[in-house]
C-alpha positions in Angstrom: 0.0 0.0 0.0 1.3 3.4 -0.9 2.0 5.8 2.0 1.7 9.5 1.4 3.8 12.1 3.3 3.2 15.9 2.9 6.3 18.1 3.1 6.4 21.8 4.1 9.6 23.8 4.4 9.6 27.3 6.0 12.4 28.9 4.0 13.2 31.5 6.5 13.1 29.4 9.6 16.3 29.6 11.7 17.9 32.3 9.7 18.1 34.6 12.7 20.0 32.2 14.9 23.6 32.8 14.0 23.1 36.5 13.7 21.8 36.9 17.2 18.1 37.2 16.6 15.5 35.1 18.4 13.4 34.4 15.3 12.5 35.6 11.9 8.7 36.1 12.3 7.6 38.9 10.0 9.2 40.9 7.2 10.9 43.4 9.7 12.9 40.7 11.4 13.7 38.9 8.2 15.0 42.2 6.8 17.1 42.7 9.9 18.5 39.1 9.6 19.4 39.6 6.0 21.1 42.9 6.9 23.3 41.0 9.4 24.3 38.5 6.7 21.9 35.6 7.6 21.6 32.7 5.2 18.9 30.1 4.8 19.3 26.9 6.8 15.9 25.1 6.6 16.2 23.7 3.1 19.5 21.9 4.0 18.1 20.5 7.2 15.0 19.3 5.3 17.3 17.6 2.7 19.1 15.7 5.5 15.8 14.5 6.9 14.4 13.5 3.5 17.6 11.7 2.7 17.2 9.5 5.8 13.5 9.0 5.1 14.4 7.8 1.6 16.8 5.3 3.0 14.4 3.9 5.5 11.0 4.5 3.9 8.5 1.8 3.0 8.8 0.6 -0.6 5.8 2.5 -1.9 6.0 6.1 -0.7 4.5 9.2 -2.3 5.8 12.7 -1.4 3.1 15.3 -1.7 4.7 18.8 -2.2 3.1 22.2 -1.7 4.3 25.6 -2.8 6.9 27.0 -0.4 5.1 29.1 2.1 6.1 32.8 2.5 3.9 33.6 5.5 2.2 32.1 8.5 -1.1 32.2 6.6 0.4 30.3 3.7 1.9 27.7 6.0 -1.5 27.1 7.6 -3.1 26.9 4.1 -0.5 24.4 3.0 -1.0 22.2 6.0 -4.8 22.4 5.6 -4.5 21.3 2.0 -2.3 18.4 2.9 -4.7 17.3 5.6 -7.6 17.5 3.2 -5.6 15.5 0.6 -5.4 12.6 3.1 -1.7 12.3 3.6 -0.5 9.9 6.3 1.9 12.4 7.8 2.9 16.1 7.5 6.6 16.5 7.8 7.6 20.1 8.2 10.9 22.0 8.6 10.8 25.0 10.8 10.7 26.1 14.5 8.0 26.6 17.1 6.2 29.3 15.1 5.9 26.9 12.1 4.8 24.1 14.5 2.0 26.3 15.8 0.7 27.0 12.3 0.9 23.4 11.0 -0.7 22.0 14.2 -3.5 24.5 14.1 -4.3 23.7 10.4 -3.9 20.0 10.8 -6.3 20.1 13.8 -5.4 16.5 14.8 -6.8 15.2 11.5 -3.3 14.0 10.5 -0.2 13.5 12.5 2.7 16.0 12.2 6.4 15.8 12.7 9.0 18.6 12.8 12.4 18.7 11.2 14.3 21.0 13.7 15.2 24.1 11.7 14.2 27.0 13.9 16.2 29.1 16.4 14.5 27.4 19.3 12.4 24.3 19.5 10.4 24.2 22.8 7.7 22.0 21.3 7.7 18.2 21.6 6.8 17.5 18.0 10.4 17.8 16.6 12.9 15.2 15.8 16.1 15.4 17.9 18.1 16.1 14.7 17.1 16.2 11.0 18.2 12.6 10.6 16.2 11.5 13.7 13.1 13.2 12.1 13.6 11.2 8.9 14.0 8.0 11.0 10.9 8.7 13.0 8.9 9.5 9.8 10.0 6.3 8.1 9.2 4.2 11.1 5.7 5.6 11.3 5.0 5.3 7.6 6.0 1.6 7.7 3.3 1.0 10.3 0.9 3.9 10.6 -2.1 4.0 12.8 -3.4 5.2 16.2 -1.2 2.6 18.0 1.9 4.4 16.7 0.8 7.9 17.7 0.9 10.0 20.9 0.1 13.6 21.8 2.9 16.2 22.0 2.9 19.7 23.4 3.1 22.7 21.0 4.8 25.5 22.9 6.8 28.6 22.3 8.9 31.0 24.3 7.0 33.3 26.6 7.7 36.9 25.4 8.8 39.3 28.2 6.0 41.8 27.8 2.7 42.2 26.1 3.4 45.3 23.9 4.4 45.0 20.3 7.4 47.2 21.1 8.7 44.8 23.7 7.9 41.7 21.6 9.9 43.1 18.7 12.7 44.0 21.1 12.8 40.5 22.5 12.9 38.8 19.1 15.5 41.1 17.6 17.7 41.1 20.7 17.3 44.8 21.5 17.1 45.9 25.1 14.2 48.0 26.4 15.1 47.7 30.1 16.8 45.3 32.4 13.7 43.7 33.9 12.9 41.2 31.0 16.4 39.9 31.1 16.1 39.0 34.7 12.8 37.2 34.3 13.1 33.4 34.3 13.0 31.8 30.9 9.6 30.2 30.4 7.3 28.7 27.7 3.7 29.0 26.8 1.6 26.0 25.9 -0.4 26.6 22.7 -2.0 23.1 22.3 -1.2 19.5 21.5 -0.7 17.6 18.3 -0.7 14.0 17.2 2.9 12.9 16.5 4.6 9.5 15.9 5.7 7.9 19.1 9.3 7.4 17.8 11.0 6.6 21.1 14.5 8.1 21.1 14.0 10.1 18.0 11.9 13.0 19.3 12.9 15.6 21.9 10.5 16.3 24.8 9.1 19.8 25.5 11.5 22.3 27.1 11.0 22.1 30.9 10.6 25.4 32.8 13.6 26.6 34.9 13.5 25.5 38.5 14.4 29.1 39.5 16.4 29.9 42.6 16.7 28.0 45.8 19.0 25.1 44.7 22.0 25.4 46.9 24.0 22.8 45.0 23.5 24.6 41.7 24.4 27.9 43.3 27.6 26.4 44.6 28.4 24.8 41.3 28.0 28.2 39.6 30.2 29.9 42.2 32.9 27.2 41.6 32.9 27.7 37.9 33.0 31.5 38.3 36.0 31.1 40.6 37.8 29.0 38.0 37.3 31.4 35.2 40.6 32.9 34.0 40.0 36.7 33.8 42.6 37.0 31.0 40.9 34.3 28.8 38.1 35.0 26.4 35.1 33.3 28.0 31.9 32.6 26.1 28.6 32.0 28.0 25.7 30.2 26.4 22.2 31.4 27.1 20.0 30.4 30.0 19.5 31.0 33.7 22.3 28.7 34.9 25.0 30.5 32.9 23.5 33.8 33.9 24.1 32.9 37.5 27.8 32.4 36.7 28.0 35.7 34.9 26.4 37.6 37.8 28.9 35.9 40.2 31.6 37.5 38.1 29.9 40.9 38.3 28.6 40.8 34.8 25.0 41.6 33.5 24.0 38.7 31.3 21.8 38.9 28.2 20.1 35.6 29.5 18.7 34.8 26.0 21.9 35.3 24.0 25.6 34.3 23.9 27.8 36.6 25.9 31.6 37.0 25.8 33.8 38.3 28.7 37.4 39.1 29.2 39.4 41.0 31.9 36.3 41.2 34.1 34.0 42.8 31.7 31.6 41.9 28.9 33.2 42.4 25.5 30.1 41.2 23.6 26.5 40.8 24.8 24.0 38.8 22.9 26.7 38.3 20.3 26.4 37.2 16.7 28.5 34.4 15.1 30.5 37.1 13.3 31.3 38.9 16.5 32.4 35.7 18.2 34.6 34.8 15.4 36.3 38.2 15.5 36.9 37.9 19.2 38.2 34.3 18.8 40.6 35.4 16.1 42.8 37.0 18.8 42.2 34.3 21.4 43.2 31.1 19.8 47.0 31.5 20.0 47.0 29.6 23.3 44.7 26.9 22.2 46.0 23.4 22.5 48.7 24.3 25.0 49.7 21.6 27.4 52.3 21.1 30.2 54.6 19.5 27.6 54.0 22.1 24.9 53.1 25.3 26.6 51.8 28.3 24.7 54.3 30.8 23.3 55.3 33.6 25.8 52.7 36.4 25.7 50.1 34.2 23.9 46.6 34.8 25.3 45.0 31.9 27.3 42.8 29.6 25.2 39.2 30.5 24.9 36.7 29.0 27.3 33.1 28.1 26.7 30.5 27.7 29.5 27.2 26.0 28.7 23.9 25.1 30.4 21.5 22.3 29.4 18.0 22.8 28.1 15.7 21.1 30.6 13.4 18.4 29.4 15.3 18.1 26.1 18.9 17.7 27.2 20.0 20.0 24.3 23.6 21.2 24.7 24.2 22.9 21.3 21.9 23.8 18.5 18.9 25.0 20.4 18.7 28.8 21.0 22.5 29.1 20.9 23.2 29.1 17.2 25.8 31.9 17.3 27.9 29.1 18.7 28.2 27.8 15.1 30.5 25.1 13.9 33.1 27.7 12.9 33.0 29.1 16.4 33.1 25.7 18.1 36.1 24.6 16.1 38.0 27.5 17.7 37.3 26.3 21.2 39.2 23.2 22.4 36.8 20.5 23.8 38.8 20.5 27.0 37.9 24.1 27.5 34.1 23.5 27.4 32.4 23.6 30.9 28.9 22.3 31.3 26.8 23.2 34.4 23.3 22.0 35.2 20.8 21.3 37.9 21.2 17.7 39.0 17.4 17.3 38.9 17.3 18.5 35.3 19.8 15.8 34.3 18.2 13.0 36.2 14.8 13.8 34.7 16.1 13.4 31.1 14.6 10.4 29.2 16.6 9.1 27.5 19.4 10.1 29.9 21.7 11.8 27.4 22.7 15.3 26.1 22.2 16.3 22.5 24.2 18.2 20.0 22.8 19.4 16.7 25.2 22.2 15.4 24.2 21.9 11.8 27.5 20.1 10.9 27.1 16.3 11.3 30.9 15.7 11.3 31.3 18.2 14.2 28.3 16.6 16.0 30.1 13.3 15.8 33.3 14.8 17.1 31.5 16.3 20.1 29.7 13.1 20.9 30.9 10.8 23.7 30.8 11.8 27.3 31.1 15.1 29.2 31.4 15.9 32.9 28.6 18.2 34.0 29.2 20.2 37.2 26.1 19.9 39.5 27.7 21.0 42.8 30.8 22.7 44.1 32.6 19.3 44.5 30.5 17.0 42.3 30.2 16.3 38.6 28.1 13.8 36.7 29.3 12.0 33.6 26.7 12.3 30.9 26.5 10.8 27.5 26.5 13.2 24.5 24.9 12.1 21.3 23.9 13.5 17.9 
């Protein structure tokens, strides 16, 4: 029996990530992203997913294409048309905004599955990687039906204020006042969708931050802050955990972006990929130095990267921190990457592993293995890292 899969690709999804924007919703933000040199990423990620689907798909598979959507309304229309056409599955490439549009139009008449291509993916309808999305789609299409489906949350980041000015400021990375940056990161539930069960292939929804009150995590952050070499260029990923470390150093974090510090001050706040590469150009002379082969006299210390973990998903790289691109990550020695997380966040992960999805499969493979995650002042947990 021929199985039918409908494919939707949001061509602008994820374009804002590496240039420091939190999304590309609307022509204004798209224009801003293009001004900063953003390039499309969704089509390549869709290609990777479809290549895996082609490898693992049932013998008789029909791909139903629709015109490339240029707006949210067109995305909803495309999804509604695919549902009306009776496809077995809608496979879409985008982020949380695309997921909301596709889910609303499909209205549980047909299951959906996301190829992760946005800046952030808080919803539980996405494959862990493009290849995982293709794998999950193939598994479902080989044996479709209610027994192979489950409900998944469709969520998006909670914006820091309810005015259009503040919403625009949040998405574009501009600062209105300090208060939104100190608010805990949170998500808003917009509904549920039918998705393939696909154990191990989908990421769960992003879990809310536990907030303050965890003495072990506070101590872990203080320990990491004490170990930061002031002379080294130190990059901080987004999130409430890394923000605690920055504040322990007397810095004011962006919270939702990648920051860079040196000599006790921020040298970049909510940085773009290009800004990070420029900073790293002068900070890599000491990279790779060891006791046997020390850096040349006067060489700057090797750059240092401090990361948190996305709760509920286990994402380490590739979700909300796209300025940490493959080009940036290749300039930071793996031994100079510090991961800090709440112990409860790690123990709640199912499966119990961290994920990397940088956009470069070769780099993802190199970063896979195991990493020590600091969970207290004198305690680390060894965690598996997979792509």
